C-alpha positions as CSV (number, residue, x, y, z in Angstrom):
1,M,-94.7,-4.1,-29.8
2,D,-90.9,-4.5,-29.2
3,R,-89.2,-6.8,-31.6
4,Q,-88.1,-10.1,-30.0
5,V,-84.4,-10.9,-30.1
6,K,-82.8,-14.1,-28.9
7,P,-80.2,-13.6,-26.1
8,S,-77.5,-14.8,-28.5
9,Q,-78.4,-12.1,-31.0
10,Q,-78.2,-9.3,-28.5
11,P,-76.1,-6.3,-29.7
12,T,-72.5,-6.6,-28.5
13,R,-71.2,-3.1,-29.3
14,S,-69.2,-1.2,-26.7
15,P,-71.2,1.2,-24.5
16,D,-71.3,4.9,-24.8
17,R,-68.9,5.8,-22.0
18,H,-70.5,9.2,-21.2
19,K,-74.0,7.6,-20.8
20,L,-72.6,4.8,-18.7
21,L,-70.8,7.1,-16.3
22,F,-72.8,10.3,-16.3
23,D,-76.2,9.9,-18.0
24,P,-77.8,6.5,-17.3
25,N,-81.5,6.2,-18.1
26,A,-82.2,4.0,-15.1
27,R,-80.8,4.2,-11.6
28,I,-80.9,2.0,-8.5
29,H,-79.8,4.1,-5.6
30,G,-80.3,3.2,-1.9
31,L,-82.2,0.3,-0.4
32,I,-84.1,-2.0,-2.8
33,D,-87.7,-1.9,-1.6
34,D,-91.1,-1.7,-3.2
35,R,-90.6,2.0,-4.1
36,A,-87.3,1.3,-5.8
37,V,-88.8,-1.5,-7.8
38,L,-91.6,0.7,-9.1
39,N,-89.2,3.5,-9.9
40,F,-87.0,1.1,-11.9
41,I,-90.1,-0.2,-13.8
42,D,-91.0,3.4,-14.6
43,D,-87.5,4.1,-15.8
44,L,-87.7,1.1,-18.1
45,K,-91.0,2.3,-19.5
46,E,-89.4,5.6,-20.5
47,V,-86.5,3.9,-22.2
48,R,-88.9,1.7,-24.2
49,R,-90.7,4.8,-25.5
50,G,-87.4,6.0,-27.0
51,E,-84.8,4.4,-29.1
52,D,-81.8,4.5,-26.7
53,D,-80.0,1.5,-25.3
54,L,-80.5,0.8,-21.6
55,Y,-77.9,2.2,-19.2
56,V,-78.4,1.2,-15.5
57,E,-76.4,2.6,-12.6
58,I,-76.4,0.7,-9.3
59,D,-75.4,1.9,-5.9
60,T,-77.2,0.0,-3.2
61,P,-76.6,-1.6,0.2
62,G,-79.0,-4.4,-0.8
63,G,-82.6,-4.9,0.3
64,D,-85.5,-7.1,-0.6
65,A,-84.4,-10.2,-2.5
66,D,-87.7,-10.7,-4.2
67,G,-87.8,-7.0,-5.3
68,A,-84.4,-7.4,-6.8
69,R,-85.5,-10.5,-8.7
70,R,-88.4,-8.5,-10.2
71,M,-85.9,-5.8,-11.3
72,A,-83.7,-8.5,-12.8
73,L,-86.7,-9.9,-14.7
74,E,-87.7,-6.6,-16.1
75,A,-84.1,-6.0,-17.3
76,K,-84.0,-9.4,-19.0
77,L,-87.4,-8.8,-20.7
78,F,-86.1,-5.5,-22.1
79,L,-82.9,-7.2,-23.4
80,K,-84.9,-10.0,-24.9
81,H,-87.7,-8.1,-26.6
82,S,-86.4,-4.6,-27.4
83,G,-83.8,-5.4,-30.0
84,R,-81.5,-3.0,-28.0
85,A,-78.5,-3.4,-25.8
86,G,-78.4,-3.0,-22.1
87,Y,-75.4,-2.0,-19.9
88,V,-74.9,-1.8,-16.2
89,I,-72.3,-0.1,-14.0
90,G,-71.7,-0.5,-10.3
91,K,-70.6,2.8,-9.0
92,N,-69.8,2.3,-5.3
93,T,-71.6,-0.5,-3.4
94,V,-73.4,-3.3,-5.1
95,Y,-74.4,-5.4,-2.2
96,S,-76.6,-8.4,-1.7
97,A,-79.8,-7.9,-3.7
98,G,-78.0,-5.4,-6.0
99,V,-75.9,-8.2,-7.3
100,S,-79.0,-10.0,-8.6
101,V,-79.7,-7.0,-10.8
102,L,-76.1,-6.8,-12.0
103,A,-76.3,-10.5,-12.9
104,A,-79.3,-9.9,-15.1
105,F,-77.0,-8.4,-17.7
106,P,-74.6,-10.4,-19.9
107,K,-71.1,-10.4,-18.5
108,A,-69.9,-8.5,-21.6
109,H,-72.2,-5.6,-20.6
110,R,-71.2,-5.3,-16.9
111,Y,-68.9,-2.6,-15.7
112,L,-67.6,-1.3,-12.3
113,C,-66.0,1.9,-11.2
114,P,-62.5,1.4,-9.6
115,Q,-63.8,1.8,-6.0
116,A,-66.8,-0.4,-6.4
117,V,-67.4,-3.4,-4.1
118,L,-69.6,-6.4,-4.6
119,L,-71.1,-8.3,-1.7
120,I,-72.3,-11.8,-2.6
121,H,-73.9,-14.0,0.1
122,E,-76.6,-16.5,0.5
123,R,-80.1,-15.2,1.4
124,R,-80.5,-15.1,5.2
125,L,-83.7,-16.3,6.9
126,E,-84.7,-15.9,10.5
127,K,-87.8,-17.9,11.4
128,D,-89.0,-19.7,14.5
129,L,-90.6,-23.0,13.8
130,V,-93.3,-23.9,16.4
131,L,-94.6,-27.5,16.4
132,N,-97.6,-28.0,18.6
133,G,-100.3,-30.6,17.8
134,P,-100.7,-34.0,16.2
135,I,-97.7,-35.6,14.6
136,R,-99.1,-35.5,11.1
137,S,-99.9,-31.8,11.4
138,C,-96.4,-31.1,12.6
139,L,-94.9,-33.1,9.7
140,Q,-97.0,-31.0,7.3
141,I,-95.6,-27.8,8.8
142,V,-92.1,-29.1,8.5
143,R,-92.7,-30.2,4.8
144,E,-94.1,-26.8,4.0
145,Q,-91.1,-25.0,5.5
146,L,-88.7,-27.4,3.7
147,A,-90.4,-26.7,0.4
148,L,-90.0,-23.0,1.0
149,L,-86.3,-23.3,1.7
150,E,-85.8,-25.6,-1.4
151,T,-87.6,-23.1,-3.6
152,A,-85.6,-20.2,-2.2
153,E,-82.3,-22.1,-2.8
154,Q,-83.4,-22.9,-6.4
155,L,-84.1,-19.2,-7.2
156,E,-80.8,-18.2,-5.5
157,N,-78.9,-20.7,-7.7
158,E,-80.5,-19.3,-10.8
159,G,-79.2,-15.8,-9.9
160,F,-75.8,-17.1,-9.0
161,A,-75.6,-19.0,-12.3
162,D,-76.4,-15.8,-14.2
163,L,-73.6,-14.0,-12.4
164,V,-70.9,-16.6,-13.1
165,R,-71.9,-17.3,-16.7
166,G,-68.9,-16.5,-18.9
167,S,-66.6,-15.9,-15.9
168,R,-63.7,-17.9,-14.6
169,M,-65.7,-18.8,-11.5
170,S,-67.9,-21.9,-11.2
171,L,-71.2,-22.0,-9.6
172,D,-69.9,-24.3,-6.8
173,E,-67.0,-21.9,-6.2
174,L,-69.3,-19.0,-5.9
175,R,-71.7,-20.8,-3.6
176,N,-68.8,-21.8,-1.3
177,H,-67.6,-18.1,-1.1
178,A,-71.2,-16.9,-0.6
179,M,-71.7,-19.1,2.5
180,N,-69.4,-16.8,4.5
181,S,-70.2,-13.5,2.6
182,C,-68.0,-12.7,-0.3
183,Y,-66.7,-9.2,-0.8
184,L,-65.2,-8.6,-4.2
185,L,-63.3,-5.5,-5.1
186,A,-63.6,-4.2,-8.6
187,E,-60.1,-5.5,-9.6
188,K,-60.9,-9.0,-8.3
189,A,-64.3,-9.1,-10.0
190,L,-62.4,-8.2,-13.3
191,E,-59.8,-10.8,-12.7
192,L,-62.5,-13.4,-12.2
193,E,-64.2,-12.1,-15.4
194,I,-67.4,-11.5,-13.6
195,V,-67.5,-8.0,-15.2
196,E,-66.3,-6.8,-18.6
197,G,-64.3,-3.9,-17.4
198,I,-63.5,-1.1,-14.9
199,T,-64.1,2.4,-16.1
200,F,-63.7,5.9,-14.6
């Protein structure tokens, strides 16, 4: 079994630049869907079998928010229990759900290529609410939908909090930007200290 290490005890050494740029042992390319999640989990299993640190490359237009949360959880579990470090680099586009995976890594272990762009926004929902029946039944439907929205907001806030931890941006500031879709170029992300560095 992997040795458990508290987050505060995670290794803080600098990443191997060659592995970060050219030889990551886990990749997220393309849309985040069920297949991408399973591929990522398989990559992590292979890393666990060896002794290397985790190097994740992200290039995604986004995708399924719940799938990204599962990827983020798996990355956090690796960092917590393996006794090894994990690093992540955004190569080109790190949009929407991809930011959730980036945020799973400590700020000190996040990197971007110079041309990388982050897209941070609130989760979009499109749903018709049909009320047809007794008042109490309609109220129950409304309560259930409200509970769904409140839970989704709570989960989203947790991911946003991970992203801004250790940065110069507050959670409220990020949420205000995210309401209208927030594109961050690599230089701006570095200025806000959302990432540790830009490398090429």
